[in-house]
C-alpha atoms as one frame of an Amber mdcrd trajectory, in Angstrom:
protein
   0.000   0.000   0.000   2.860   2.381   0.857   4.585   1.559  -2.435   1.412
   2.369  -4.395   1.012   5.703  -2.572   4.656   6.601  -3.199   4.343   5.775
  -6.883   1.167   7.847  -7.184   2.868  10.791  -5.383   5.914  10.706  -7.675
   3.722  10.495 -10.798   1.632  13.459  -9.620   4.747  15.482  -8.801   6.300
  14.795 -12.216   3.050  15.849 -13.919   2.989  19.100 -11.952   6.628  19.757
 -12.842   5.908  19.185 -16.536   2.862  21.465 -16.339   4.978  24.150 -14.657
   7.561  23.972 -17.442   4.894  24.331 -20.137   3.295  27.246 -18.323   6.612
  29.094 -18.198   7.011  28.913 -21.986   5.910  32.035 -23.827   6.270  32.457
 -27.565   6.278  36.232 -27.227   9.397  36.063 -25.046  11.286  34.206 -27.788
   9.988  36.489 -30.568  11.105  40.044 -29.885   9.395  42.859 -31.754  11.506
  44.632 -34.386  12.884  48.042 -33.507  11.749  49.367 -36.899   8.220  48.398
 -37.985   8.245  46.241 -41.130   5.335  44.998 -43.249   4.897  41.282 -43.935
   3.486  40.770 -47.449   0.487  38.403 -47.815  -1.788  37.827 -50.829  -5.242
  36.197 -50.992  -8.056  35.733 -53.496 -11.318  37.636 -53.162 -14.132  35.984
 -51.143 -11.621  33.965 -49.117 -11.074  34.306 -45.374  -7.631  34.906 -43.931
  -5.898  35.060 -40.551  -3.160  37.482 -39.489  -1.266  36.349 -36.351   0.272
  38.953 -34.080   3.715  37.353 -34.003   5.172  39.599 -31.316   4.032  41.812
 -28.454   5.305  42.833 -24.989   4.595  40.217 -22.350   2.650  42.643 -20.176
   0.138  43.371 -22.968  -2.876  41.090 -22.425  -5.183  42.318 -25.222  -4.426
  43.675 -28.664  -6.182  46.047 -31.036  -5.867  45.811 -34.804  -5.744  48.885
 -37.044  -6.320  49.186 -40.781  -5.043  51.805 -43.215  -5.616  51.889 -46.947
  -2.303  53.678 -47.546   0.686  54.190 -45.285   0.325  57.447 -43.395  -3.365
  57.823 -44.260  -5.334  60.080 -41.947  -8.306  57.679 -42.052  -7.650  54.620
 -39.854 -10.165  51.914 -38.962  -9.948  50.508 -35.444 -10.707  46.786 -35.285
 -11.320  45.817 -31.658 -13.369  43.344 -29.637 -13.639  45.659 -26.635 -16.903
  46.879 -25.081 -18.604  43.489 -25.153 -18.431  42.938 -28.908 -19.451  39.408
 -29.838 -17.186  37.197 -31.921 -18.126  37.107 -35.583 -18.784  33.747 -37.216
 -18.073  33.187 -40.897 -21.517  31.654 -41.484 -23.195  34.900 -40.321 -21.251
  37.166 -42.706 -23.113  38.598 -45.676 -21.351  39.123 -48.998 -20.639  42.791
 -49.666 -20.893  43.904 -46.039 -18.394  46.336 -44.531 -15.167  44.987 -43.054
 -16.173  46.295 -39.611 -18.733  43.470 -39.420 -16.561  40.834 -41.125 -13.700
  40.451 -38.665 -12.938  38.759 -35.376  -9.972  38.729 -32.958  -9.096  35.378
 -31.413  -5.925  34.653 -29.421  -4.366  37.953 -30.619  -4.931  36.969 -34.286
  -7.133  38.921 -36.690  -9.595  36.946 -38.804 -11.228  38.646 -41.797 -14.082
  36.776 -43.483 -15.022  36.966 -47.174 -12.256  39.420 -48.000 -12.800  41.844
 -50.877 -10.283  43.787 -53.006 -11.308  46.901 -51.043  -9.829  45.246 -47.927
  -6.309  45.465 -49.362  -4.016  47.650 -47.307  -1.954  47.730 -44.130  -2.940
  45.953 -40.915  -1.264  46.827 -37.605  -1.278  44.816 -34.369  -0.999  47.124
 -31.354  -2.554  48.434 -28.181  -5.516  50.653 -27.464  -3.118  53.574 -26.994
  -1.849  53.233 -30.576   1.467  51.415 -30.048   2.215  49.063 -32.986   4.050
  45.734 -32.613   3.585  43.914 -35.935   2.213  44.862 -39.355   1.030  43.232
 -42.591   0.824  44.365 -46.195  -2.279  42.504 -47.451  -3.121  42.200 -51.150
  -6.632  40.910 -52.001  -6.698  40.067 -55.712 -10.039  40.151 -57.516 -11.512
  36.979 -59.035 -13.318  38.972 -61.732 -11.773  37.978 -65.048  -9.984  35.026
 -63.464  -8.452  32.805 -66.161  -9.087  29.042 -66.021  -6.922  26.439 -67.750
  -7.758  22.723 -68.037  -4.822  20.321 -68.065  -6.916  17.477 -69.522  -7.378
  19.557 -72.661  -3.675  20.343 -72.938  -3.993  23.937 -71.757  -1.072  25.497
 -69.904  -0.879  28.527 -67.583   0.171  31.871 -68.966   3.834  32.397 -69.643
   5.846  34.789 -67.493   6.170  38.410 -68.571   9.467  40.305 -68.646   9.846
  44.081 -68.828  13.562  44.952 -68.519  14.272  44.332 -64.793  10.617  43.446
 -64.037   9.534  39.796 -63.930   5.749  39.163 -63.613   4.616  35.590 -62.968
   1.939  33.422 -61.327   2.507  31.576 -58.054   0.189  28.578 -57.614  -1.058
  27.169 -54.321  -1.272  23.442 -53.607  -3.817  21.242 -55.379  -7.130  20.796
 -53.605  -8.306  17.291 -52.690 -10.392  15.482 -55.280 -13.908  16.946 -55.102
 -15.630  13.551 -55.596 -14.921   9.957 -54.623 -15.816   6.747 -56.399 -16.327
   8.557 -59.725 -14.209  10.853 -61.852 -13.729  14.125 -60.040 -11.760  17.319
 -60.394  -9.130  19.169 -58.398  -7.746  22.631 -58.926  -5.229  25.115 -57.639
  -5.318  28.879 -57.491  -2.518  31.058 -58.822  -1.959  34.671 -57.761   0.029
  37.404 -59.462   3.561  38.049 -58.158   6.464  40.101 -59.457  10.196  40.426
 -59.012  11.811  43.835 -59.261  14.833  45.600 -57.712  12.774  48.797 -57.323
  10.679  47.576 -54.371  10.483  49.487 -51.104  12.892  48.024 -48.494  10.347
  48.472 -45.692   8.262  45.513 -46.884   9.343  41.967 -46.093   9.479  39.595
 -49.061   8.943  35.839 -49.290  11.938  35.758 -51.637  14.506  38.462 -52.491
  12.812  41.293 -54.433   9.533  39.301 -54.797   6.090  40.508 -53.622   2.495
  40.184 -54.776   1.445  42.463 -57.627  -0.874  44.561 -55.437   1.619  45.115
 -52.636   2.263  48.656 -51.498   5.984  47.955 -51.913   5.444  48.176 -55.687
   6.040  51.631 -57.230   3.268  53.084 -59.374   5.171  52.714 -62.663   5.882
  49.042 -61.936   2.283  48.381 -60.829   0.920  49.779 -64.124   2.894  47.118
 -66.022   1.723  44.218 -63.825  -1.903  45.146 -63.095  -3.268  43.488 -66.251
  -2.191  39.990 -65.188  -5.202  38.205 -63.700  -5.239  35.350 -61.137  -5.362
  31.880 -62.660  -7.208  28.657 -61.891  -5.783  25.331 -63.087  -8.137  22.320
 -63.196  -7.379  18.638 -63.750  -9.254  15.333 -63.420  -8.769  12.917 -60.540
 -10.112   9.587 -59.318  -9.993   8.457 -55.682 -11.860   5.660 -53.875 -14.341
   6.447 -51.152 -13.213   5.765 -47.599 -16.509   4.161 -46.600 -17.347   2.139
 -49.705 -18.469  -0.798 -47.557 -20.868   1.370 -45.604 -22.202   2.857 -48.836
 -22.811  -0.634 -50.201 -24.706  -1.672 -47.086 -26.692   1.552 -47.194 -27.612
   0.932 -50.837 -28.872  -2.558 -49.948 -30.824  -1.094 -47.015 -32.389   1.514
 -49.298 -33.387  -1.172 -51.792 -34.977  -3.263 -49.049 -36.705  -0.144 -47.734
 -38.220   0.572 -51.131 -39.597  -2.944 -51.618 -40.492  -3.426 -47.960 -42.513
  -1.580 -45.400 -39.755   0.787 -44.234 -39.586   4.293 -45.660 -36.646   5.374
 -47.830 -33.861   7.189 -45.951 -31.706   9.604 -48.013 -27.925   9.349 -47.739
 -27.541  13.088 -47.096 -29.890  15.781 -45.755 -32.274  17.018 -48.437 -33.626
  20.568 -48.515 -36.762  21.363 -50.548 -37.171  24.604 -52.487 -39.853  25.912
 -54.845 -38.759  28.387 -57.513 -40.857  30.472 -59.878 -40.459  29.826 -63.570
 -38.073  32.288 -65.205 -36.473  33.525 -61.973 -32.806  33.166 -61.009 -31.454
  30.984 -58.218 -28.092  30.695 -56.378 -27.326  27.560 -54.322 -24.474  27.407
 -51.783 -22.922  24.271 -50.317 -23.360  24.166 -46.504 -20.118  24.746 -44.631
 -18.051  25.248 -47.790 -15.532  28.032 -48.330 -14.026  29.264 -51.610 -10.773
  27.394 -50.922 -12.593  24.066 -50.414 -12.979  21.398 -53.078 -16.709  21.626
 -53.898 -18.597  19.786 -56.639 -22.199  19.733 -57.857 -24.347  16.948 -59.331
 -27.847  17.090 -60.751 -29.465  13.741 -59.974 -26.956  11.336 -61.582 -25.288
  13.915 -63.835 -21.949  15.382 -62.757 -21.594  19.122 -63.366 -17.885  19.370
 -64.141 -16.062  22.676 -64.164 -14.747  21.887 -67.623 -18.246  22.706 -68.905
 -19.932  24.670 -66.102 -17.233  26.977 -64.712 -18.111  30.645 -65.084 -16.458
  32.180 -68.111 -16.118  28.945 -70.100 -18.936  30.087 -72.406 -20.292  33.593
 -72.808 -23.940  32.514 -72.777 -24.180  30.253 -69.727 -27.529  29.789 -68.036
 -26.231  27.287 -65.447 -22.704  27.813 -64.113 -20.453  27.493 -61.047 -18.685
  30.639 -59.860 -15.243  30.907 -58.252 -16.879  30.874 -54.815 -18.222  27.325
 -55.487 -21.848  28.512 -55.744 -24.223  27.074 -58.339 -26.119  29.676 -60.392
 -29.279  29.032 -62.415 -30.478  31.902 -64.584 -34.043  32.009 -65.887 -35.258
  28.793 -64.265 -36.886  26.285 -66.615 -39.123  23.293 -65.967 -36.212  21.033
 -66.983 -34.237  22.295 -63.962 -36.371  20.215 -61.617 -34.434  17.582 -59.711
 -32.070  17.004 -56.792 -28.795  18.934 -56.784 -26.153  17.206 -54.667 -23.246
  19.057 -53.090 -19.800  17.512 -52.519 -17.347  19.058 -50.054 -13.738  17.881
 -49.748 -14.562  14.628 -51.551 -17.682  13.774 -49.547 -21.312  14.301 -50.515
 -22.820  16.394 -47.728 -26.185  17.821 -48.833 -28.912  17.793 -51.449 -31.388
  20.382 -52.732 -34.652  19.214 -54.288 -35.688  21.964 -56.680 -39.269  22.364
 -57.797 -40.267  24.824 -60.524 -43.789  26.248 -60.652 -45.432  28.063 -63.513
 -46.344  31.739 -63.186 -50.099  31.045 -63.274 -49.949  29.511 -59.789 -48.319
  32.633 -58.324 -50.373  35.850 -58.389 -48.288  38.992 -58.675 -47.685  40.797
 -55.398 -45.769  43.918 -54.415 -43.151  41.706 -52.763 -42.117  40.512 -56.224
 -39.212  42.605 -57.618 -40.571  42.344 -61.160 -43.984  43.588 -60.052 -42.434
  46.548 -58.229 -40.347  47.407 -61.290 -43.397  47.288 -63.556 -45.386  49.536
 -61.206 -42.499  52.023 -60.977 -42.127  52.164 -64.763 -45.873  52.707 -65.168
 -45.900  55.526 -62.624 -42.879  57.156 -64.262 -44.603  56.969 -67.662 -47.749
  58.641 -66.283 -45.619  61.277 -64.589 -43.763  61.992 -67.823 -47.028  62.287
 -69.770 -48.415  64.654 -67.107 -45.305  66.854 -67.241 -45.472  67.057 -71.055
 -49.180  67.916 -70.923 -48.603  70.675 -68.353 -45.732  72.149 -70.398 -47.846
  72.178 -73.594 -50.763  73.845 -71.835 -48.434  76.403 -70.250 -46.920  77.271
 -73.638 -50.389  77.676 -75.177 -51.433  79.928 -72.311 -48.338  82.090 -72.793
 -48.933  82.341 -76.517 -52.585  83.304 -75.949 -51.637  86.033 -73.488 -48.995
  87.448 -75.840 -51.262  87.229 -78.871 -48.731  85.310 -80.886 -50.629  82.034
 -81.150 -51.353  81.012 -84.769 -54.967  80.938 -85.879 -55.873  77.529 -87.269
 -59.542  78.375 -87.910 -60.737  78.428 -91.550
């Protein structure tokens, strides 16, 4: 009994010693802040979310405040803080196009910005409430409008590098995404952002490589930026085929579904199904639950795979059904043939389904809540107003002519 108590005491003491050692470690003690504030260059694609860690701060500082400036030395500075009881922002609650002041969150001294837009490009400072800066970033958000897609299966290659004397403009690609489907032919892609190499860059901005920064960095002089601004981000797509991790479970579930159909049990779908009724001729945008622009997302209609080779935005000029660079499925001018179940794949796993029903206009009386009805009413009122104004002007001119005696006499 004494031996067991001694062993337990020694084990507890060693655990407390190990815990004490871990508690004494502090990453901010081993990472001193620079004496001269530098800007760490970082580039992202529009609609993506990014995180900026505050790599250094004094040990006595317990909370940080983030500041944003569009240009260095700008008089207009946005203060990004979680003080005064501000709730943490969740990415799922962020609306597209909203201001950055409602699209950020501070967690463990790091700044998180959700659904970044090109307007969010600029300088971000980590500091205190009194305005003392510790660390800074030069963030470049590159627009996905006009993004160029190349398909390796069709023999297409990315754009060649551009050279202008000492300026080298090129595309830096990220890693390939996982295969967006399993068990059948899928697709994977990688995003490429615009970078340049020039000896004329500002020395105050830190580079990933010597004399290399993103094309929208504030380290780039205006004359150099004008040469590189026409190079768009790129998207490279290729086919892939991977087995499903739970093929056995899927086989058993298929047998269970077959027995359910021929037996007394009701059919159970493999993924959650959401029902939606859409008016004929109206547009519709479907998003995959829990998916972000950097995720591998795929769409199927019933048993038909909607591959990006045919349905990626920009592949054809007149596309009624397409997938945008944010992985959302767009349907313009809904037709009766669009009825069906649209399945969503995320990171190689089918996660949700949307059963779309299309109803004819005759079953939906026009109401003022309909945008088309409001537009028609506004146009009608504007037409009546225009006719009234013309009538009043004509009558006023006739009255003036009658008073002046200069009106022509049309009587025989």
